[in-house]
C-alpha positions in Angstrom: 0.0 0.0 0.0 1.2 3.5 -0.8 2.5 5.3 2.3 1.9 9.1 2.3 3.6 11.4 4.8 1.5 14.6 5.2 2.9 17.7 6.9 0.8 20.7 8.0 -2.2 18.7 9.3 -3.6 21.6 11.3 -3.7 24.0 8.3 -6.8 24.5 6.2 -5.5 22.5 3.2 -3.8 20.0 5.4 -7.0 19.1 7.3 -8.8 18.5 4.0 -5.8 16.4 2.6 -6.0 14.1 5.7 -9.4 13.0 4.4 -8.9 13.1 0.6 -5.5 11.4 0.4 -7.0 8.2 2.1 -8.3 7.3 -1.4 -4.7 6.9 -2.6 -3.0 5.2 0.4 -2.2 5.2 4.1 -1.8 8.8 5.4 0.7 9.5 8.1 -0.1 13.0 9.3 2.6 14.9 11.3 2.0 18.0 13.3 4.4 20.9 14.0 5.4 19.2 17.3 6.5 15.9 15.6 8.0 17.5 12.6 9.7 20.8 13.4 10.3 22.6 10.2 13.0 24.8 11.7 15.2 21.7 12.4 16.4 20.2 9.0 18.3 17.3 10.7 15.1 16.2 12.5 13.2 16.4 9.2 15.6 14.1 7.5 15.7 11.6 10.3 11.9 11.4 10.6 11.5 10.8 6.8 14.2 8.1 6.9 12.3 6.4 9.7 8.9 6.5 8.1 10.1 5.7 4.5 7.0 7.1 2.7 6.4 6.6 -1.0 5.0 10.1 -1.2 5.5 13.2 0.9 2.9 16.0 0.7 4.2 19.2 2.2 1.2 21.3 3.2 3.1 23.0 6.1 4.2 26.6 5.7 4.8 29.9 7.5 1.8 31.8 6.2 1.7 35.1 8.2 2.4 37.3 5.2 2.7 40.6 7.0 4.5 39.2 10.0 7.2 37.7 7.8 8.6 41.1 7.2 9.7 41.2 10.8 10.3 37.5 11.2 12.3 37.0 8.0 14.7 34.4 9.5 11.8 32.2 10.7 9.9 32.5 7.4 13.0 31.5 5.4 13.7 28.6 7.8 10.2 27.1 7.4 9.3 28.1 3.8 12.8 28.0 2.3 15.2 25.7 4.2 12.7 23.0 5.3 11.4 22.2 1.8 15.0 21.7 0.7 15.7 19.3 3.5 12.4 17.4 2.8 13.4 17.2 -0.9 16.9 15.9 -0.1 15.4 13.2 2.2 12.7 12.3 -0.4 15.5 12.0 -3.1 17.5 9.6 -0.7 14.6 7.2 -0.4 13.1 7.6 -4.0 9.9 9.2 -2.8 7.7 11.6 -4.7 7.4 15.1 -3.1 4.4 17.4 -3.7 4.9 20.8 -2.3 2.4 23.7 -2.1 3.5 27.2 -3.2 1.9 30.5 -3.9 1.1 33.3 -6.3 3.4 35.5 -4.2 6.4 34.3 -6.2 5.2 36.7 -8.9 5.2 40.5 -8.8 1.6 40.9 -9.9 2.3 43.1 -12.8 0.9 40.8 -15.5 -2.4 41.4 -17.3 -2.9 37.8 -18.4 -3.0 34.7 -16.2 0.5 33.6 -15.0 1.9 30.5 -16.7 4.0 28.0 -14.8 7.0 29.1 -16.9 6.6 32.9 -16.3 9.5 34.7 -14.6 9.2 34.8 -10.8 9.9 38.1 -9.0 8.5 38.1 -5.4 7.8 41.5 -3.8 8.3 40.7 -0.1 9.9 38.3 2.4 7.0 35.8 2.3 7.2 35.5 -1.5 11.0 35.3 -1.4 10.9 32.5 1.2 8.3 30.5 -0.8 10.4 30.9 -4.0 13.4 29.7 -2.1 11.4 26.6 -1.1 10.5 25.9 -4.7 14.1 26.0 -5.7 15.0 23.6 -2.9 12.2 21.2 -3.8 13.7 20.8 -7.2 16.6 18.8 -5.6 14.1 15.9 -5.6 13.8 14.4 -9.1 10.2 13.2 -8.4 8.8 16.6 -7.4 5.5 18.4 -8.0 5.0 22.0 -7.1 1.4 23.2 -6.9 1.1 27.0 -6.8 -2.3 28.3 -5.6 -3.8 31.6 -4.3 -6.4 33.3 -2.2 -7.0 30.1 -0.1 -10.0 29.9 2.2 -11.8 27.0 3.9 -14.1 26.0 6.7 -11.3 24.2 8.5 -8.0 25.7 9.9 -7.5 29.1 11.3 -8.3 32.5 9.9 -8.9 33.3 6.3 -10.6 36.1 4.3 -14.1 34.4 4.4 -14.0 33.8 8.1 -12.7 37.3 8.8 -15.5 38.9 6.7 -18.2 36.9 8.5 -16.7 37.9 11.9 -16.6 41.6 11.0 -19.9 41.5 9.2 -21.6 40.2 12.3 -21.2 43.4 14.2 -20.5 46.1 11.6 -22.9 47.8 9.2 -20.1 49.0 6.9 -16.8 47.6 5.7 -14.1 48.9 3.4 -12.4 46.4 1.2 -9.6 46.7 -1.4 -10.9 46.7 -5.0 -7.7 47.0 -7.0 -6.1 43.6 -6.3 -7.6 40.8 -8.4 -7.2 37.0 -8.3 -9.2 33.8 -8.0 -10.4 32.6 -4.6 -9.6 28.9 -4.0 -11.5 26.6 -1.7 -9.1 24.4 0.4 -11.3 21.3 -0.3 -10.9 21.8 -4.1 -7.1 22.3 -3.7 -6.9 19.0 -1.6 -8.9 17.1 -4.3 -6.6 18.4 -7.0 -3.5 17.4 -5.0 -5.0 14.0 -4.4 -5.6 13.5 -8.1 -2.0 14.6 -9.0 -0.5 12.3 -6.4 -2.7 9.4 -7.6 -1.7 10.0 -11.2 2.0 10.5 -10.5 2.2 7.0 -9.0 1.6 5.5 -12.5 2.8 8.3 -14.7 6.4 9.6 -14.4 5.5 12.6 -16.6 3.5 14.1 -13.7 6.4 16.2 -12.5 7.3 19.9 -12.2 5.2 23.0 -11.5 1.4 23.3 -11.8 -1.0 26.2 -11.1 -4.4 25.6 -9.5 -7.1 27.9 -8.2 -10.8 27.9 -8.7 -11.9 29.4 -12.0 -13.2 33.0 -12.5 -11.6 36.3 -11.4 -12.6 38.9 -8.9 -11.2 41.6 -6.6 -11.2 41.3 -2.8 -14.1 43.8 -2.8 -16.1 41.5 -5.2 -15.3 38.5 -3.1 -16.5 40.3 0.1 -19.8 41.3 -1.6 -20.3 37.7 -2.7 -19.5 36.3 0.7 -22.2 38.5 2.4 -24.8 37.8 -0.4 -24.3 34.0 -0.1 -24.1 34.1 3.7 -27.3 36.1 4.1 -29.1 33.6 1.9 -27.9 30.8 4.2 -29.1 32.6 7.3 -25.7 33.7 8.8 -26.3 36.4 11.5 -25.0 39.6 9.8 -25.4 43.3 10.6 -23.5 44.3 7.4 -25.3 46.7 5.0 -22.6 48.2 2.9 -19.2 47.2 1.5 -17.2 50.1 0.1 -14.4 49.7 -2.4 -11.0 51.2 -1.5 -7.6 51.2 -3.1 -4.4 49.4 -1.9 -3.0 52.8 -1.0 -5.9 53.4 1.3 -5.0 50.2 3.2 -1.2 50.1 3.6 0.2 46.7 4.9 3.8 45.7 5.8 4.0 43.4 2.7 3.4 44.7 -0.8 0.8 42.4 -2.3 0.6 41.4 -6.0 -2.1 43.5 -7.7 -2.8 40.7 -10.2 -2.7 37.1 -8.9 -4.6 35.2 -11.6 -2.9 31.8 -12.3 -3.4 30.0 -15.6 -5.4 26.7 -15.3 -4.5 25.4 -18.8 -1.8 23.0 -17.7 -3.6 21.5 -14.7 -6.8 21.1 -16.8 -5.0 19.3 -19.5 -3.2 17.1 -17.0 -6.3 16.1 -15.0 -9.0 16.4 -17.7 -11.2 18.5 -15.4 -11.7 22.3 -15.3 -11.7 23.9 -11.8 -15.1 24.8 -10.5 -16.0 28.5 -10.4 -15.1 30.3 -7.2 -18.6 31.4 -6.5 -19.9 27.9 -6.7 -17.2 26.7 -4.3 -17.8 29.6 -1.9 -21.5 28.6 -1.7 -20.5 25.0 -0.8 -18.0 26.1 1.8 -20.4 28.4 3.5 -23.1 25.7 3.5 -20.6 23.4 5.2 -19.6 26.1 7.7 -23.3 26.8 8.5 -23.8 23.0 8.8 
């Protein structure tokens, strides 16, 4: 039976993967306590002990703004750890699937980013994730899946949960309207990763970098408006009456964010033979699950 080592089991994608990957093999989930990403020697030892056929690295330092003041920690977890995992995977002949981000790009494109487009991260978080991608390529049998604008019902905070929390007590919210991308439901990401892993076991051509998000494009403002519209229909307790569009300049953050985060779905669609569901459809399903 295929043995799959899964890191980051408390994250929003990791929790979904713990369920979806069971269709492919035995899942051995490891938490931050058992698998300290800031200790490369410990990582290698643990992988050598478990001897998995597949490693899915869903663990990451994701505090984008905080990374500017915790650059060393962000680089250790997002940059050095994936390299150590890749080297350990290479030693035992395992396949490594690693999750990356739209933040490896500068957001100046006007058409969806291809896997082959030039990377140019704007801040510490993006630079640390790019460093991780470079390290992952030390493993011959590697798959890098870049995604963006992740949200889900599981795991800690995300944009959808933040909007619902704020919208419960406030009548008015201001949301950035000049950053665009494609919201991605963690469950859809997990399903896609599971399909890639399954396919890679029988097809050595399933290697390299892939992009996956839900289909469709919106701004954070559009996303917020949709969240409230869907949530009201589902009976969420909300006080919100108005969402006002603002610019990035009106809402300065420590990290400069990509203005355009749309990733091309052409390669992943061709590989798996299915087109990603529209973000609004997935948002509705996630909110229904959350309302549960």
